[in-house]
C-alpha positions, 0 to 999 in steps of 0.5 A, a space after each residue: 764883584 758880587 760873585 766874589 763876595 758871595 763866594 767869600 761868605 760861602 767859604 767862611 760859613 763852610 768853615 763854621 765861622 760867623 761872617 762878620 764885616 771884619 772877617 770878610 774884609 780881612 779874608 777878602 784883602 788877603 785873597 786879593 794880594 800877593 805880598 804876604 802882609 803883616 797884620 799892621 799892613 792889613 790894618 792900614 790897607 783896610 783903614 785907608 778911607 777912615 778907621 773901620 777896624 782896630 788892631 785887636 779886631 784884625 788880629 782876632 780875625 786873622 786868628 779865626 781864619 788861621 784856626 780854620 785853615 783859610 790863611 796861614 802864618 808865614 815866618 820869614 823874618 825874625 819876629 815878623 808874622 806875615 799872612 797868606 791866603 794861599 794855603 796850598 803847599 808852596 815855598 817862598 823867595 825873599 829878595 835881600 834888597 827890597 824884601 819882596 816875597 814871592 811864592 814858589 810852586 811846590 813842584 818847582 823845588 826838587 831833590 830835598 833829602 832828609 836822609 841825614 836826619 838823626 834816627 827817630 825824627 819823622 818829617 811831617 812837613 817842610 817849607 823852604 825860604 830861598 833868599 837872593 836878589 829879585 830881577 827888579 833889584 839886579 840892576 
């Protein structure tokens, strides 16, 4: 546990961020989950044992982490911003029944073609959201 904490401090400092308890807690929380939480879900998770952070503090911590490239915003639902500490290129699968979000490795999706784009458009990046029914909801 101490090793992980030291690693988080090292990462934050290497990105030029001041290590505050709130930034540490938000980044640590994101590193230890796979569910692509909203800021509200992070706030609830961090404040389970008593209020320690405000919503404004969570948002400012997320913005600082995003600005230095440690987390990314994931927009899967209209008007809902989720956060992900997995900054490697990847896609997402979202279950239409339960809403669960799962990472899909970049190399698992093949055959994307941009030949049909009108001339003058240059693709710099893309990300797919695949929607369907997860194995838990198929019963």
